[in-house]
py3Dmol code that shows the C-alpha trace and the ligand (Angstrom):
import py3Dmol

protein = """\
ATOM      1  CA  ARG A   1     -21.949   4.695 -17.892  1.00  0.00           C
ATOM      2  CA  PRO A   2     -20.391   7.059 -15.145  1.00  0.00           C
ATOM      3  CA  PRO A   3     -16.592   6.898 -14.380  1.00  0.00           C
ATOM      4  CA  LEU A   4     -15.485   4.738 -11.260  1.00  0.00           C
ATOM      5  CA  GLY A   5     -13.204   6.100  -8.584  1.00  0.00           C
ATOM      6  CA  ILE A   6     -12.907   6.259  -4.822  1.00  0.00           C
ATOM      7  CA  THR A   7     -16.191   7.010  -3.178  1.00  0.00           C
ATOM      8  CA  ALA A   8     -14.971   6.701   0.554  1.00  0.00           C
ATOM      9  CA  LEU A   9     -11.739   6.369   2.278  1.00  0.00           C
ATOM     10  CA  GLY A  10     -10.503   5.207   5.760  1.00  0.00           C
ATOM     11  CA  ALA A  11      -7.300   4.384   7.568  1.00  0.00           C
ATOM     12  CA  TYR A  12      -6.154   3.118  10.799  1.00  0.00           C
ATOM     13  CA  ALA A  13      -2.772   2.776  12.443  1.00  0.00           C
ATOM     14  CA  PRO A  14      -2.173   0.661  15.707  1.00  0.00           C
ATOM     15  CA  ALA A  15      -1.605   2.849  18.596  1.00  0.00           C
ATOM     16  CA  ARG A  16       1.922   1.553  19.742  1.00  0.00           C
ATOM     17  CA  VAL A  17       4.687   3.777  18.450  1.00  0.00           C
ATOM     18  CA  ILE A  18       8.076   2.224  18.048  1.00  0.00           C
ATOM     19  CA  SER A  19      10.893   4.985  17.634  1.00  0.00           C
ATOM     20  CA  ASN A  20      14.228   4.413  16.239  1.00  0.00           C
ATOM     21  CA  ALA A  21      15.868   4.627  19.521  1.00  0.00           C
ATOM     22  CA  ASP A  22      13.745   1.430  20.548  1.00  0.00           C
ATOM     23  CA  PHE A  23      15.800  -0.790  18.159  1.00  0.00           C
ATOM     24  CA  GLU A  24      19.022   0.401  19.712  1.00  0.00           C
ATOM     25  CA  ALA A  25      18.577  -1.791  22.957  1.00  0.00           C
ATOM     26  CA  ARG A  26      18.347  -5.015  20.970  1.00  0.00           C
ATOM     27  CA  LEU A  27      19.869  -4.537  17.603  1.00  0.00           C
ATOM     28  CA  GLU A  28      23.351  -3.422  16.349  1.00  0.00           C
ATOM     29  CA  THR A  29      22.182  -0.011  14.960  1.00  0.00           C
ATOM     30  CA  ASN A  30      21.319   3.588  15.866  1.00  0.00           C
ATOM     31  CA  ALA A  31      18.592   5.807  15.480  1.00  0.00           C
ATOM     32  CA  GLU A  32      20.770   8.507  13.434  1.00  0.00           C
ATOM     33  CA  TRP A  33      21.699   5.553  10.800  1.00  0.00           C
ATOM     34  CA  ILE A  34      17.968   4.531  10.371  1.00  0.00           C
ATOM     35  CA  GLU A  35      16.650   8.162   9.801  1.00  0.00           C
ATOM     36  CA  SER A  36      19.545   9.185   7.362  1.00  0.00           C
ATOM     37  CA  ARG A  37      19.363   5.959   5.188  1.00  0.00           C
ATOM     38  CA  THR A  38      15.654   5.660   5.218  1.00  0.00           C
ATOM     39  CA  GLY A  39      13.716   8.726   6.447  1.00  0.00           C
ATOM     40  CA  ILE A  40      11.755   6.808   9.124  1.00  0.00           C
ATOM     41  CA  ARG A  41      11.666   8.163  12.702  1.00  0.00           C
ATOM     42  CA  GLU A  42       9.094   5.897  14.079  1.00  0.00           C
ATOM     43  CA  ARG A  43       6.434   3.327  12.958  1.00  0.00           C
ATOM     44  CA  ARG A  44       3.556   1.688  14.491  1.00  0.00           C
ATOM     45  CA  PHE A  45       3.312  -1.944  15.832  1.00  0.00           C
ATOM     46  CA  ALA A  46       0.014  -3.880  16.311  1.00  0.00           C
ATOM     47  CA  ALA A  47      -0.713  -5.282  19.760  1.00  0.00           C
ATOM     48  CA  GLU A  48       0.101  -8.716  20.556  1.00  0.00           C
ATOM     49  CA  ASP A  49      -3.413  -9.949  19.884  1.00  0.00           C
ATOM     50  CA  GLU A  50      -4.114  -7.467  16.849  1.00  0.00           C
ATOM     51  CA  PHE A  51      -3.667  -9.178  13.370  1.00  0.00           C
ATOM     52  CA  THR A  52      -4.177  -7.875   9.988  1.00  0.00           C
ATOM     53  CA  SER A  53      -7.864  -8.408   9.633  1.00  0.00           C
ATOM     54  CA  ASP A  54      -8.166  -6.415  12.828  1.00  0.00           C
ATOM     55  CA  VAL A  55      -6.022  -3.604  11.461  1.00  0.00           C
ATOM     56  CA  GLY A  56      -8.071  -3.729   8.268  1.00  0.00           C
ATOM     57  CA  VAL A  57     -11.447  -3.574  10.131  1.00  0.00           C
ATOM     58  CA  GLY A  58      -9.952  -0.457  11.841  1.00  0.00           C
ATOM     59  CA  ALA A  59      -9.626   1.342   8.513  1.00  0.00           C
ATOM     60  CA  VAL A  60     -13.053   0.176   7.325  1.00  0.00           C
ATOM     61  CA  ARG A  61     -14.617   1.481  10.801  1.00  0.00           C
ATOM     62  CA  ASP A  62     -12.769   4.904  10.018  1.00  0.00           C
ATOM     63  CA  LEU A  63     -14.383   5.047   6.590  1.00  0.00           C
ATOM     64  CA  LEU A  64     -17.952   4.048   8.234  1.00  0.00           C
ATOM     65  CA  ALA A  65     -17.290   6.820  10.698  1.00  0.00           C
ATOM     66  CA  ARG A  66     -16.880   9.323   8.015  1.00  0.00           C
ATOM     67  CA  ASP A  67     -19.674   7.969   5.818  1.00  0.00           C
ATOM     68  CA  PRO A  68     -22.095   5.438   7.483  1.00  0.00           C
ATOM     69  CA  ASP A  69     -23.826   4.435   4.165  1.00  0.00           C
ATOM     70  CA  ALA A  70     -20.628   3.807   2.188  1.00  0.00           C
ATOM     71  CA  LEU A  71     -20.696  -0.170   2.388  1.00  0.00           C
ATOM     72  CA  SER A  72     -24.320  -0.259   0.652  1.00  0.00           C
ATOM     73  CA  GLU A  73     -23.938  -1.736  -2.695  1.00  0.00           C
ATOM     74  CA  VAL A  74     -20.470  -3.442  -1.936  1.00  0.00           C
ATOM     75  CA  ASP A  75     -20.564  -6.831  -3.100  1.00  0.00           C
ATOM     76  CA  ALA A  76     -16.780  -7.819  -3.102  1.00  0.00           C
ATOM     77  CA  VAL A  77     -13.977  -7.212  -0.778  1.00  0.00           C
ATOM     78  CA  ILE A  78     -10.355  -7.325  -1.767  1.00  0.00           C
ATOM     79  CA  CYS A  79      -7.626  -7.482   0.921  1.00  0.00           C
ATOM     80  CA  ALA A  80      -4.258  -6.533  -0.399  1.00  0.00           C
ATOM     81  CA  THR A  81      -1.829  -7.969   2.018  1.00  0.00           C
ATOM     82  CA  VAL A  82       1.354  -9.921   2.450  1.00  0.00           C
ATOM     83  CA  SER A  83       0.920 -10.539   6.072  1.00  0.00           C
ATOM     84  CA  PRO A  84      -2.455 -12.360   6.298  1.00  0.00           C
ATOM     85  CA  ASP A  85      -3.876 -13.875   9.446  1.00  0.00           C
ATOM     86  CA  ALA A  86      -3.526 -17.197   7.774  1.00  0.00           C
ATOM     87  CA  LEU A  87      -2.786 -18.355   4.237  1.00  0.00           C
ATOM     88  CA  MET A  88      -6.386 -19.723   4.489  1.00  0.00           C
ATOM     89  CA  PRO A  89      -9.181 -18.350   4.991  1.00  0.00           C
ATOM     90  CA  SER A  90      -8.489 -15.107   3.165  1.00  0.00           C
ATOM     91  CA  THR A  91      -8.101 -12.075   5.377  1.00  0.00           C
ATOM     92  CA  ALA A  92     -10.681 -10.452   3.122  1.00  0.00           C
ATOM     93  CA  ALA A  93     -13.182 -12.963   4.142  1.00  0.00           C
ATOM     94  CA  LEU A  94     -12.301 -12.242   7.776  1.00  0.00           C
ATOM     95  CA  ILE A  95     -12.673  -8.478   7.444  1.00  0.00           C
ATOM     96  CA  ALA A  96     -15.966  -8.848   5.326  1.00  0.00           C
ATOM     97  CA  MET A  97     -17.417 -10.841   8.031  1.00  0.00           C
ATOM     98  CA  GLN A  98     -16.596  -8.164  10.936  1.00  0.00           C
ATOM     99  CA  VAL A  99     -18.023  -5.455   8.944  1.00  0.00           C
ATOM    100  CA  GLY A 100     -21.239  -7.195   8.079  1.00  0.00           C
ATOM    101  CA  LEU A 101     -20.869  -7.977   4.627  1.00  0.00           C
ATOM    102  CA  THR A 102     -21.234 -11.709   5.034  1.00  0.00           C
ATOM    103  CA  GLY A 103     -21.985 -13.449   1.598  1.00  0.00           C
ATOM    104  CA  VAL A 104     -20.190 -11.083  -0.763  1.00  0.00           C
ATOM    105  CA  ALA A 105     -17.076 -12.192  -2.882  1.00  0.00           C
ATOM    106  CA  ALA A 106     -13.821 -11.777  -0.950  1.00  0.00           C
ATOM    107  CA  PHE A 107     -10.356 -12.576  -1.813  1.00  0.00           C
ATOM    108  CA  ASP A 108      -6.726 -11.653  -0.963  1.00  0.00           C
ATOM    109  CA  LEU A 109      -4.365 -10.216  -3.437  1.00  0.00           C
ATOM    110  CA  SER A 110      -0.769 -10.708  -3.131  1.00  0.00           C
ATOM    111  CA  THR A 111       1.440  -8.088  -4.812  1.00  0.00           C
ATOM    112  CA  ALA A 112       3.193  -6.622  -1.628  1.00  0.00           C
ATOM    113  CA  CYS A 113       3.548  -2.942  -1.675  1.00  0.00           C
ATOM    114  CA  SER A 114       1.828  -2.555  -5.090  1.00  0.00           C
ATOM    115  CA  GLY A 115      -1.279  -4.264  -3.761  1.00  0.00           C
ATOM    116  CA  PHE A 116      -3.511  -1.366  -2.989  1.00  0.00           C
ATOM    117  CA  VAL A 117      -3.047   0.256  -6.390  1.00  0.00           C
ATOM    118  CA  TYR A 118      -3.357  -3.113  -7.939  1.00  0.00           C
ATOM    119  CA  GLY A 119      -6.772  -3.664  -5.981  1.00  0.00           C
ATOM    120  CA  LEU A 120      -8.190  -0.377  -7.102  1.00  0.00           C
ATOM    121  CA  SER A 121      -7.603  -1.539 -10.736  1.00  0.00           C
ATOM    122  CA  VAL A 122      -8.948  -5.175  -9.914  1.00  0.00           C
ATOM    123  CA  ALA A 123     -11.961  -3.407  -8.532  1.00  0.00           C
ATOM    124  CA  GLN A 124     -12.584  -1.247 -11.492  1.00  0.00           C
ATOM    125  CA  GLY A 125     -12.403  -4.620 -13.566  1.00  0.00           C
ATOM    126  CA  LEU A 126     -15.085  -6.295 -11.539  1.00  0.00           C
ATOM    127  CA  ILE A 127     -17.495  -3.322 -11.800  1.00  0.00           C
ATOM    128  CA  LEU A 128     -16.850  -2.933 -15.522  1.00  0.00           C
ATOM    129  CA  ALA A 129     -17.520  -6.716 -16.109  1.00  0.00           C
ATOM    130  CA  GLY A 130     -20.851  -6.502 -14.065  1.00  0.00           C
ATOM    131  CA  THR A 131     -19.553  -8.738 -11.376  1.00  0.00           C
ATOM    132  CA  ALA A 132     -20.017  -5.996  -8.758  1.00  0.00           C
ATOM    133  CA  ARG A 133     -21.781  -2.681  -8.167  1.00  0.00           C
ATOM    134  CA  ARG A 134     -19.161  -1.545  -5.697  1.00  0.00           C
ATOM    135  CA  VAL A 135     -15.949  -2.983  -4.339  1.00  0.00           C
ATOM    136  CA  LEU A 136     -14.383  -2.619  -0.801  1.00  0.00           C
ATOM    137  CA  VAL A 137     -10.465  -2.571  -1.381  1.00  0.00           C
ATOM    138  CA  VAL A 138      -8.473  -2.910   1.876  1.00  0.00           C
ATOM    139  CA  GLY A 139      -4.496  -2.697   2.204  1.00  0.00           C
ATOM    140  CA  ALA A 140      -3.983  -3.902   5.563  1.00  0.00           C
ATOM    141  CA  GLU A 141      -0.643  -5.248   7.157  1.00  0.00           C
ATOM    142  CA  ALA A 142       0.565  -6.513  10.476  1.00  0.00           C
ATOM    143  CA  LEU A 143       4.168  -6.801   9.376  1.00  0.00           C
ATOM    144  CA  SER A 144       5.742  -6.586  12.638  1.00  0.00           C
ATOM    145  CA  LYS A 145       4.427 -10.292  13.030  1.00  0.00           C
ATOM    146  CA  VAL A 146       6.252 -11.628   9.984  1.00  0.00           C
ATOM    147  CA  VAL A 147       9.514  -9.696   9.948  1.00  0.00           C
ATOM    148  CA  ASP A 148      12.306 -11.190  12.059  1.00  0.00           C
ATOM    149  CA  GLN A 149      12.703  -8.660  14.836  1.00  0.00           C
ATOM    150  CA  ASP A 150      16.559  -9.691  15.325  1.00  0.00           C
ATOM    151  CA  ASP A 151      17.399  -9.175  11.772  1.00  0.00           C
ATOM    152  CA  ARG A 152      18.533  -5.154  11.464  1.00  0.00           C
ATOM    153  CA  ASN A 153      18.376  -5.256   7.600  1.00  0.00           C
ATOM    154  CA  THR A 154      14.593  -5.536   7.638  1.00  0.00           C
ATOM    155  CA  ALA A 155      13.366  -5.084  11.239  1.00  0.00           C
ATOM    156  CA  ILE A 156      13.959  -1.183  11.060  1.00  0.00           C
ATOM    157  CA  LEU A 157      12.011  -0.715   7.789  1.00  0.00           C
ATOM    158  CA  PHE A 158       8.574  -2.055   8.326  1.00  0.00           C
ATOM    159  CA  GLY A 159       5.406  -0.932  10.226  1.00  0.00           C
ATOM    160  CA  ASP A 160       1.713  -1.768  10.577  1.00  0.00           C
ATOM    161  CA  GLY A 161      -1.459   0.051   9.211  1.00  0.00           C
ATOM    162  CA  ALA A 162      -4.396  -0.227   6.763  1.00  0.00           C
ATOM    163  CA  GLY A 163      -6.292   1.752   4.456  1.00  0.00           C
ATOM    164  CA  ALA A 164      -9.752   0.892   3.185  1.00  0.00           C
ATOM    165  CA  ALA A 165     -11.410   2.516  -0.015  1.00  0.00           C
ATOM    166  CA  VAL A 166     -14.894   1.874  -1.640  1.00  0.00           C
ATOM    167  CA  VAL A 167     -14.626   1.801  -5.446  1.00  0.00           C
ATOM    168  CA  GLY A 168     -17.659   2.960  -7.358  1.00  0.00           C
ATOM    169  CA  PRO A 169     -19.269   5.453  -9.624  1.00  0.00           C
ATOM    170  CA  VAL A 170     -18.321   8.999  -9.347  1.00  0.00           C
ATOM    171  CA  PRO A 171     -19.375  11.994 -11.222  1.00  0.00           C
ATOM    172  CA  GLN A 172     -18.283  12.793 -14.780  1.00  0.00           C
ATOM    173  CA  GLY A 173     -14.649  14.174 -14.885  1.00  0.00           C
ATOM    174  CA  TYR A 174     -13.606  12.400 -11.591  1.00  0.00           C
ATOM    175  CA  GLY A 175     -12.040   9.185 -10.675  1.00  0.00           C
ATOM    176  CA  PHE A 176      -9.860   6.740 -12.191  1.00  0.00           C
ATOM    177  CA  GLN A 177      -8.171   7.374 -15.491  1.00  0.00           C
ATOM    178  CA  GLN A 178      -5.515   5.017 -16.553  1.00  0.00           C
ATOM    179  CA  PHE A 179      -3.392   1.919 -14.608  1.00  0.00           C
ATOM    180  CA  VAL A 180      -0.207   0.603 -15.354  1.00  0.00           C
ATOM    181  CA  LEU A 181       0.307  -2.796 -13.629  1.00  0.00           C
ATOM    182  CA  GLY A 182       3.482  -5.165 -14.007  1.00  0.00           C
ATOM    183  CA  ALA A 183       5.721  -7.786 -12.185  1.00  0.00           C
ATOM    184  CA  ASP A 184       8.856  -9.680 -12.878  1.00  0.00           C
ATOM    185  CA  GLY A 185       9.381 -12.977 -10.959  1.00  0.00           C
ATOM    186  CA  ALA A 186      13.076 -13.065 -11.947  1.00  0.00           C
ATOM    187  CA  GLY A 187      13.490 -10.323  -9.100  1.00  0.00           C
ATOM    188  CA  GLY A 188      11.770 -12.635  -6.635  1.00  0.00           C
ATOM    189  CA  SER A 189      14.753 -13.523  -4.512  1.00  0.00           C
ATOM    190  CA  SER A 190      15.472  -9.557  -4.043  1.00  0.00           C
ATOM    191  CA  LEU A 191      12.555  -9.304  -1.641  1.00  0.00           C
ATOM    192  CA  TYR A 192      10.335 -12.033  -0.219  1.00  0.00           C
ATOM    193  CA  ILE A 193       8.525 -13.199   2.952  1.00  0.00           C
ATOM    194  CA  ARG A 194       9.186 -16.965   3.714  1.00  0.00           C
ATOM    195  CA  CYS A 195       6.559 -19.514   3.961  1.00  0.00           C
ATOM    196  CA  ALA A 196       7.252 -22.601   6.374  1.00  0.00           C
ATOM    197  CA  ALA A 197       9.158 -23.825   3.254  1.00  0.00           C
ATOM    198  CA  THR A 198       9.956 -21.384   0.597  1.00  0.00           C
ATOM    199  CA  LYS A 199      11.030 -21.946  -2.953  1.00  0.00           C
ATOM    200  CA  LEU A 200      12.386 -19.182  -5.192  1.00  0.00           C
ATOM    201  CA  PRO A 201      14.226 -18.626  -8.098  1.00  0.00           C
ATOM    202  CA  GLY A 202      17.628 -20.324  -7.561  1.00  0.00           C
ATOM    203  CA  GLY A 203      16.781 -22.533  -4.616  1.00  0.00           C
ATOM    204  CA  PHE A 204      14.754 -23.215  -1.512  1.00  0.00           C
ATOM    205  CA  GLU A 205      14.547 -22.152   2.252  1.00  0.00           C
ATOM    206  CA  MET A 206      13.276 -23.533   5.572  1.00  0.00           C
ATOM    207  CA  ALA A 207      13.183 -20.182   8.052  1.00  0.00           C
ATOM    208  CA  PRO A 208      10.875 -17.391   8.846  1.00  0.00           C
ATOM    209  CA  GLY A 209      11.156 -13.874   8.272  1.00  0.00           C
ATOM    210  CA  VAL A 210      11.647 -11.425   5.428  1.00  0.00           C
ATOM    211  CA  GLY A 211      14.457 -11.911   3.117  1.00  0.00           C
ATOM    212  CA  MET A 212      15.739  -8.759   1.304  1.00  0.00           C
ATOM    213  CA  ASN A 213      18.692  -7.440  -0.848  1.00  0.00           C
ATOM    214  CA  GLY A 214      18.314  -3.876  -0.259  1.00  0.00           C
ATOM    215  CA  ARG A 215      20.646  -2.487  -2.635  1.00  0.00           C
ATOM    216  CA  GLU A 216      18.911  -4.372  -5.424  1.00  0.00           C
ATOM    217  CA  VAL A 217      15.468  -3.568  -4.418  1.00  0.00           C
ATOM    218  CA  PHE A 218      16.608   0.027  -4.031  1.00  0.00           C
ATOM    219  CA  LYS A 219      17.739   0.283  -7.616  1.00  0.00           C
ATOM    220  CA  PHE A 220      14.694  -1.536  -9.015  1.00  0.00           C
ATOM    221  CA  ALA A 221      12.219   0.704  -6.972  1.00  0.00           C
ATOM    222  CA  VAL A 222      13.943   3.944  -8.371  1.00  0.00           C
ATOM    223  CA  ARG A 223      13.809   2.691 -11.932  1.00  0.00           C
ATOM    224  CA  VAL A 224      10.357   1.228 -11.902  1.00  0.00           C
ATOM    225  CA  LEU A 225       8.712   4.008 -10.186  1.00  0.00           C
ATOM    226  CA  GLY A 226       9.917   6.317 -12.550  1.00  0.00           C
ATOM    227  CA  ASP A 227       9.136   4.393 -15.689  1.00  0.00           C
ATOM    228  CA  SER A 228       5.536   3.419 -14.638  1.00  0.00           C
ATOM    229  CA  GLY A 229       4.893   6.888 -13.361  1.00  0.00           C
ATOM    230  CA  ASN A 230       5.954   8.285 -16.778  1.00  0.00           C
ATOM    231  CA  GLU A 231       4.091   5.345 -18.649  1.00  0.00           C
ATOM    232  CA  VAL A 232       0.820   6.011 -16.849  1.00  0.00           C
ATOM    233  CA  LEU A 233       0.899   9.852 -17.304  1.00  0.00           C
ATOM    234  CA  ALA A 234       1.555   9.231 -21.278  1.00  0.00           C
ATOM    235  CA  LYS A 235      -1.287   6.866 -21.322  1.00  0.00           C
ATOM    236  CA  THR A 236      -3.369   9.384 -19.674  1.00  0.00           C
ATOM    237  CA  GLY A 237      -2.344  12.281 -21.977  1.00  0.00           C
ATOM    238  CA  LEU A 238      -0.636  14.218 -19.198  1.00  0.00           C
ATOM    239  CA  THR A 239       2.582  15.598 -18.254  1.00  0.00           C
ATOM    240  CA  SER A 240       4.221  15.870 -14.749  1.00  0.00           C
ATOM    241  CA  ARG A 241       3.253  19.531 -14.966  1.00  0.00           C
ATOM    242  CA  ASP A 242      -0.348  18.581 -14.729  1.00  0.00           C
ATOM    243  CA  VAL A 243      -0.029  16.484 -11.388  1.00  0.00           C
ATOM    244  CA  ASP A 244      -1.098  18.167  -8.408  1.00  0.00           C
ATOM    245  CA  TRP A 245      -0.028  15.472  -6.084  1.00  0.00           C
ATOM    246  CA  VAL A 246       2.112  12.244  -6.181  1.00  0.00           C
ATOM    247  CA  VAL A 247       1.189   9.909  -3.897  1.00  0.00           C
ATOM    248  CA  PRO A 248       3.974   7.176  -3.830  1.00  0.00           C
ATOM    249  CA  HIS A 249       4.383   3.878  -1.897  1.00  0.00           C
ATOM    250  CA  GLN A 250       6.366   4.926   1.352  1.00  0.00           C
ATOM    251  CA  ALA A 251       9.385   2.746   1.579  1.00  0.00           C
ATOM    252  CA  ASN A 252      12.462   5.074   1.936  1.00  0.00           C
ATOM    253  CA  ILE A 253      12.611   8.932   1.485  1.00  0.00           C
ATOM    254  CA  ARG A 254      15.707   8.597  -0.904  1.00  0.00           C
ATOM    255  CA  ILE A 255      13.741   6.168  -3.173  1.00  0.00           C
ATOM    256  CA  ILE A 256      10.970   8.694  -3.296  1.00  0.00           C
ATOM    257  CA  GLU A 257      13.203  11.689  -4.177  1.00  0.00           C
ATOM    258  CA  ALA A 258      15.090   9.799  -6.761  1.00  0.00           C
ATOM    259  CA  ALA A 259      11.908   8.466  -8.658  1.00  0.00           C
ATOM    260  CA  ASN A 260      10.222  12.030  -8.351  1.00  0.00           C
ATOM    261  CA  GLU A 261      13.197  13.280 -10.338  1.00  0.00           C
ATOM    262  CA  ARG A 262      12.465  10.809 -12.993  1.00  0.00           C
ATOM    263  CA  PHE A 263       9.046  11.920 -13.609  1.00  0.00           C
ATOM    264  CA  GLY A 264       9.844  15.506 -12.625  1.00  0.00           C
ATOM    265  CA  VAL A 265       7.357  16.382 -10.045  1.00  0.00           C
ATOM    266  CA  PRO A 266       8.986  18.309  -7.058  1.00  0.00           C
ATOM    267  CA  MET A 267       8.946  16.909  -3.498  1.00  0.00           C
ATOM    268  CA  SER A 268       6.584  20.030  -2.560  1.00  0.00           C
ATOM    269  CA  ARG A 269       3.687  18.196  -4.480  1.00  0.00           C
ATOM    270  CA  THR A 270       4.469  14.755  -3.095  1.00  0.00           C
ATOM    271  CA  VAL A 271       2.669  13.377  -0.049  1.00  0.00           C
ATOM    272  CA  VAL A 272       5.390  11.760   2.439  1.00  0.00           C
ATOM    273  CA  ASN A 273       4.759  10.243   5.555  1.00  0.00           C
ATOM    274  CA  VAL A 274       7.190   7.662   5.728  1.00  0.00           C
ATOM    275  CA  ASP A 275       8.935   9.206   8.636  1.00  0.00           C
ATOM    276  CA  ARG A 276       5.864   8.444  10.944  1.00  0.00           C
ATOM    277  CA  TYR A 277       4.743   5.175   9.831  1.00  0.00           C
ATOM    278  CA  GLY A 278       7.732   3.291   8.006  1.00  0.00           C
ATOM    279  CA  ASN A 279       6.892   0.816   5.363  1.00  0.00           C
ATOM    280  CA  THR A 280       3.327  -0.461   5.809  1.00  0.00           C
ATOM    281  CA  SER A 281       3.440  -2.102   2.367  1.00  0.00           C
ATOM    282  CA  SER A 282       0.144  -2.222   0.781  1.00  0.00           C
ATOM    283  CA  ALA A 283      -1.184   0.364   3.393  1.00  0.00           C
ATOM    284  CA  THR A 284       1.087   3.168   2.611  1.00  0.00           C
ATOM    285  CA  VAL A 285      -0.747   4.518  -0.495  1.00  0.00           C
ATOM    286  CA  PRO A 286      -4.234   4.818   1.364  1.00  0.00           C
ATOM    287  CA  LEU A 287      -2.635   6.128   4.585  1.00  0.00           C
ATOM    288  CA  ALA A 288      -0.749   8.924   2.769  1.00  0.00           C
ATOM    289  CA  LEU A 289      -3.845   9.808   0.807  1.00  0.00           C
ATOM    290  CA  ARG A 290      -6.198   9.835   3.863  1.00  0.00           C
ATOM    291  CA  GLU A 291      -3.529  12.127   5.670  1.00  0.00           C
ATOM    292  CA  ALA A 292      -3.400  14.357   2.667  1.00  0.00           C
ATOM    293  CA  LEU A 293      -7.100  14.802   2.281  1.00  0.00           C
ATOM    294  CA  ASP A 294      -7.551  15.441   6.239  1.00  0.00           C
ATOM    295  CA  ASP A 295      -4.988  18.218   6.145  1.00  0.00           C
ATOM    296  CA  GLY A 296      -6.473  19.809   2.923  1.00  0.00           C
ATOM    297  CA  ARG A 297      -3.522  19.422   0.610  1.00  0.00           C
ATOM    298  CA  ILE A 298      -5.629  17.133  -1.770  1.00  0.00           C
ATOM    299  CA  GLN A 299      -8.628  19.005  -2.815  1.00  0.00           C
ATOM    300  CA  GLU A 300     -11.416  18.249  -4.838  1.00  0.00           C
ATOM    301  CA  GLY A 301     -10.446  18.385  -8.589  1.00  0.00           C
ATOM    302  CA  HIS A 302      -6.959  17.586  -8.124  1.00  0.00           C
ATOM    303  CA  GLN A 303      -5.017  15.484 -10.544  1.00  0.00           C
ATOM    304  CA  LEU A 304      -3.227  12.615  -8.618  1.00  0.00           C
ATOM    305  CA  LEU A 305      -0.659  10.127  -9.732  1.00  0.00           C
ATOM    306  CA  LEU A 306      -0.266   7.093  -7.383  1.00  0.00           C
ATOM    307  CA  VAL A 307       2.797   4.952  -7.728  1.00  0.00           C
ATOM    308  CA  ALA A 308       4.071   1.799  -5.737  1.00  0.00           C
ATOM    309  CA  PHE A 309       6.667  -1.021  -6.035  1.00  0.00           C
ATOM    310  CA  GLY A 310       6.925  -4.133  -4.136  1.00  0.00           C
ATOM    311  CA  GLY A 311       7.776  -7.749  -3.734  1.00  0.00           C
ATOM    312  CA  GLY A 312       7.289  -9.968  -6.953  1.00  0.00           C
ATOM    313  CA  LEU A 313       9.074  -7.857  -7.940  1.00  0.00           C
ATOM    314  CA  SER A 314       5.913  -5.899  -8.925  1.00  0.00           C
ATOM    315  CA  TRP A 315       4.875  -2.185  -9.649  1.00  0.00           C
ATOM    316  CA  ALA A 316       1.630  -0.255 -10.032  1.00  0.00           C
ATOM    317  CA  ALA A 317       0.893   3.194 -11.218  1.00  0.00           C
ATOM    318  CA  GLY A 318      -2.382   4.861 -11.650  1.00  0.00           C
ATOM    319  CA  THR A 319      -4.072   8.265 -12.494  1.00  0.00           C
ATOM    320  CA  MET A 320      -7.042   9.873 -10.836  1.00  0.00           C
ATOM    321  CA  ARG A 321      -8.752  13.010 -10.483  1.00  0.00           C
ATOM    322  CA  TRP A 322      -9.952  13.418  -7.022  1.00  0.00           C
TER     323      TRP A 322
END
"""
ligand_1 = """\
51
LIG
N 21.855 -0.342 11.333
C 23.124 -0.135 11.079
N 23.687 -0.664 10.016
C 23.041 -1.300 9.157
C 21.824 -1.765 9.257
C 21.012 -1.049 10.473
N 19.689 -1.135 10.673
N 21.255 -2.294 8.421
C 22.258 -2.528 7.488
N 23.365 -1.960 8.040
C 24.768 -1.838 7.385
C 25.022 -2.782 6.408
O 25.060 -4.103 6.936
C 26.149 -2.177 5.676
O 27.288 -2.588 6.276
P 28.658 -3.025 5.483
O 28.838 -2.043 4.593
O 29.551 -3.338 6.519
O 28.252 -4.190 4.598
C 25.951 -0.775 5.706
O 24.916 -0.586 6.739
C 25.452 -0.223 4.485
O 24.526 -0.948 3.917
P 23.688 -0.365 2.450
O 23.005 -1.691 2.072
O 24.825 -0.016 1.487
O 22.870 0.647 2.850
P 21.938 1.481 2.099
O 22.186 2.945 2.004
O 21.626 0.739 0.683
O 20.564 1.404 2.888
C 18.606 0.226 3.119
C 19.943 0.062 3.161
C 17.983 1.223 3.998
C 17.868 -1.330 3.261
C 18.238 0.821 1.491
O 19.018 -0.177 0.695
C 16.853 0.546 0.982
O 15.807 1.365 1.497
N 16.428 -0.527 0.087
C 15.119 -0.715 -0.389
C 14.448 -1.383 0.684
C 12.974 -1.530 0.659
O 12.362 -0.507 0.345
N 12.284 -2.651 0.842
C 10.920 -2.816 0.983
C 10.401 -2.959 -0.476
S 8.758 -2.678 -0.456
C 8.051 -4.099 -0.152
O 7.502 -4.851 -1.063
C 7.725 -4.822 1.133
"""
view = py3Dmol.view(width=600, height=400)
view.addModel(protein, "pdb")
view.setStyle({"model": 0}, {"cartoon": {"style": "trace"}})
view.addModel(ligand_1, "xyz")
view.setStyle({"model": 1}, {"stick": {}})
view.zoomTo()
view.show()
C-alpha cells in the first residue's frame, strides 16, 4: 500500500486588507502595540456577503487552477472551521456542492486552529479504513464575522482565509509519517466562541463573540507546541536537526519563537506569515505551506514539522516529507 500525503494544495485570502492603523479609529489601541505584542501588521477580512464556504471554495479553486484533475477520486470532504456558515448544514457540504462533489461524504471538524492538521490525520484514517480513496481537507474561516469588533482583546488578532489539500497516495519515501493529536476541555474557558447560549466549565453565558484569556492561551500554546512537536519528532525517529521547515500555526510571533526554542529549530527554518494574515485559525498552516512552496523555500524531499494549537484547548502535530 503506498504512503499517503498531500497530492494538491490551494490557498485563498480575501482581497480586503485591514491594517493595524485601521483599528485605531474605533478601538483604544495603537498599531505599534499590536505589532510588538503579536507580530501582526495586517490581516484580510471577507467581504460582507463572503462567508466561510465562499472563502473555502476560493482555496479549492486555487487548488484546481494548479491541478485541474485534483478532485478525481475524492469521496469525502472535511472542513475544519470554527466560523461555519451555520451550525447546520455543515460548511463542508456547502463547499462540496459548489466544487461539484455532490454526493460524497462531508462533515465539519471543530478543533479550532488545530483543525487543519487534525483533518489531515482524519483523512488518512478514512483512506486507510477503505472508506475513501482521496479526501479533500479544507481549513476555512471568516472569523471577522464572529469576533466582536469592539473588543480590543480579540478583534486585532484574527483574520479570514482558507487552505485546501487533497490527501491521497504519494510515492514511497514521501508523505505523512506520524501525527500527535490532543485536547483538554479543562482549558475550554480560556478560548471560546459563544453560541447563542454557551455552557462552559464553570458556568454559562448569553452573548456573541470570542472569549479569551490571552495570557493563559499564550502559556498553554508555548508548552503544547513544544511538547507535541518534540513528541511527534521522537515518534518519527527524528531530531530537530532533521527538520528542514517548521510550519506552525500562526497566532503570535512571540509564541512561535518561544515554541521553536523548545524543539530547537531556528527561526531561519520556520515559515512565518502572521505579519500579513494574522490568526486565520484552521487556515494558517495551509496558507503558510502554500506560500513557502510558491516562493521555493520548501522543496521536494524536505522534512516538514507541522504544529498547531487552538481552542478546546487542542493541539495537533504532524511530520511529513514533502
Ligand atoms: N491595544 C492596546 N492595549 C491592549 C490591547 C490592544 N488591542 N489588548 C489588550 N491590551 C492591554 C491589556 O488590557 C493590558 O492592560 P492592563 O495591563 O492595564 O490590564 C495590557 O494591554 C497588557 O496585556 P497582556 O495580556 O499582558 O498582553 P500580552 O503581552 O499577554 O499580549 C496577547 C496579549 C497578544 C493577547 C497575548 O497574550 C497573546 O497573543 N495570547 C495568545 C492569544 C492567542 O493566540 N489566541 C488565539 C489562539 S488560537 C485559536 O484557537 C483561535
